[in-house]
GUVONU-838408 format. One line per 3 residues: number of its first residue (from 0); their letters; for each residue x, y, z of C-alpha. Coordinates in steps of 0.2 Angstrom, whole numbers. Example, Ala and Ser with C-alpha at 12.3 -4.5 7.8 and 13.67 -1.06 7.14 Angstrom:
BEGIN
0	as	62,-22,39  68,-5,36
***
This chain:
BEGIN
0	mny	454,544,536  443,547,552  429,559,553
3	kmf	439,572,564  453,573,551  440,574,537
6	qel	432,589,545  449,598,547  455,595,529
9	llr	438,600,522  438,616,532  455,620,526
12	evr	450,617,508  434,627,509  444,642,517
15	kia	457,641,503  444,641,489  433,654,497
18	gag	447,666,500  451,680,512  434,689,511
21	fev	425,675,519  424,668,537  423,649,537
24	rle	421,639,553  416,622,560  402,622,573
27	sve	392,608,582  373,613,581  362,606,594
30	kln	345,601,587  329,594,596  330,580,608
33	gvv	349,583,611  354,578,594  370,586,589
36	rds	375,589,571  392,594,564  391,609,552
39	ili	401,621,542  397,640,542  402,652,528
42	skk	399,670,528  406,686,521  412,699,533
45	ndk	398,709,541  385,696,535  369,695,546
48	fap	367,677,542  378,662,540  370,647,531
51	tiy	372,631,541  378,616,530  378,599,538
54	lee	393,588,535  387,570,537  381,568,519
57	fye	398,575,513  408,563,524  398,548,516
60	ryr	402,555,499  420,556,504  420,538,510
63	mgv	412,533,492  428,541,484  423,559,481
66	sis	439,570,483  440,584,497  443,597,484
69	hla	427,592,475  417,592,491  423,609,495
72	dli	417,615,478  400,607,482  399,616,499
75	lsq	403,633,491  390,630,477  377,626,490
78	ytr	382,642,500  380,653,484  363,646,481
81	ige	357,649,498  365,667,497  355,670,481
84	ktt	339,665,489  342,675,505  345,690,494
87	elg	329,688,485  320,687,502  329,703,508
90	tdf	340,704,523  325,709,534  314,695,530
93	ftd	316,688,548  322,703,558  307,714,553
96	yek	292,708,564  279,715,552  287,705,538
99	aks	290,689,549  274,688,559  263,679,545
102	siy	275,665,545  276,660,563  268,644,569
105	cql	266,632,583  273,614,585  275,601,599
108	iqt	291,594,606  295,583,621  300,592,637
111	ksn	312,580,645  325,579,631  324,598,627
114	rkf	326,606,644  341,616,638  332,623,623
117	lde	316,627,633  326,637,646  329,650,632
120	aph	313,648,622  295,655,624  285,639,627
123	qkf	269,633,635  270,616,644  257,603,640
126	ldl	257,586,649  275,580,647  276,590,630
129	aev	280,608,626  271,620,614  285,630,605
132	yyy	285,642,590  294,643,574  297,654,559
135	rvr	294,645,542  305,651,527  293,650,512
138	ees	307,645,500  308,626,497  326,627,490
141	lpe	333,633,506  340,617,516  333,623,533
144	sti	315,628,531  311,633,549  319,643,563
147	llr	314,638,581  311,654,590  320,659,606
150	ekh	318,673,618  331,683,609  320,683,594
153	rem	305,689,604  316,702,612  322,708,595
156	wgi	305,710,588  299,719,604  284,709,607
159	ske	276,699,622  275,681,624  256,682,623
162	elm	257,691,607  269,678,600  258,664,605
165	rta	242,673,598  250,676,582  257,658,580
168	wen	240,651,584  231,662,572  243,657,558
171	tlr	243,639,562  224,637,562  222,648,546
174	dlp	236,640,536  238,622,542  221,614,543
177	pkm	220,596,550  220,581,539  216,563,545
180	nsl	218,547,535  217,529,539  234,520,542
183	msv	230,507,529  225,520,516  242,528,518
186	iwe	251,512,517  242,507,501  247,524,493
189	qpg	265,520,494  274,514,478  276,496,476
192	tar	264,491,490  254,475,485  239,468,494
195	cgd	243,452,503  226,444,502  222,446,520
198	eef	208,458,517  200,455,534  215,460,544
201	adr	218,475,533  200,481,535  202,479,554
204	las	217,490,554  210,502,542  195,504,554
207	sfy	206,506,569  221,517,566  220,534,559
210	ils	235,547,556  232,565,561  243,579,554
213	nqd	241,595,545  238,597,527  257,598,524
216	syl	261,583,535  275,593,543  276,597,561
219	gai	258,592,562  257,583,579  252,600,586
222	cir	234,596,578  230,587,594  230,604,602
225	ypk	218,612,589  202,618,598  188,605,598
228	lla	196,594,585  198,579,596  181,581,603
231	qia	174,581,586  184,565,581  179,556,597
234	dqf	160,561,594  162,554,576  169,537,583
237	gtd	157,538,598  171,533,610  186,540,619
240	lfi	203,540,609  220,533,612  234,545,605
243	lps	250,538,599  263,551,595  272,545,579
246	sih	283,560,578  283,579,579  275,578,562
249	ecm	260,567,566  250,557,579  240,541,577
252	llp	222,540,584  214,524,589  196,523,596
255	adg	197,516,614  185,502,611  194,489,621
258	sfe	203,481,606  220,486,612  228,487,630
261	kev	236,504,634  252,496,640  253,488,623
264	lsa	251,504,614  264,513,624  276,499,620
267	mvr	272,501,602  276,519,602  293,515,610
270	evn	297,502,597  292,513,583  303,527,590
273	ref	318,516,592  317,507,575  309,520,563
276	vdp	309,538,569  324,550,567  330,554,585
279	qei	327,573,583  309,570,577  304,559,592
282	lsd	289,567,601  286,555,616  288,537,622
285	ray	270,535,628  253,534,622  240,547,628
288	yys	221,546,631  207,558,626  192,557,638
291	rcq	176,563,630  168,566,647  182,577,653
294	gki	186,585,636  204,584,638  220,573,635
297	lm	226,563,649  243,555,653
***
């Protein structure tokens, strides 16, 4: 059975089990960087929210032998769990600005691959990137923990773009302080990692590459925009910095001491993006440069 037929049969089965009191539909959801994911949306009549349940993992289970009827049961169980958590949060957890404003934060995305989203979202351009804003659901059991904010949300709250930006930055700097670790220290922390005996090579890497993110290691690439942070790090190293955008979650910093050519670093970023980064989490295909004397990031 191909994927399209699977979707149609699963939709029919979920509708049959859910009953007439529910609306069930398929929808393609466009994520960051133009990534499109297929989902099933379930809601009761007049519900304000319809949880989005992505279908890819269910198709993989079907290919491993799980029946359509059992998958439909799993989807409805997931819907029930999400509904219970939403009830606990209250129906106005997001629509009431006074309740929502303490959970609004900043993140960076690339501009080129997100032009359609940026046309309808409050944002601030930065080099070839864009600073955007999101609401973070403080409930780990919910499968989607963030909501990217669009103009319709700002208008619903009745606030200006300036107030949204100010609130997001206050929360980001207060709740998500920066964290920096050497690359090799992170590698050695991974389960099953063993030293290869080339201590000299490991030490050189450990003294060169550093990973910058926030304390949650989540949407932490925005840390390169934290006021005075890069200046403090560059002063600590006593040199300018190369910035390698690993993903929307983190960046790598490298002292610009002549050990690496900038063309090599940009090629490294492109290779890592192609081989290791989820397409919707790619931030940029180029390395950046922080100049101490100019006090800013350059292309």
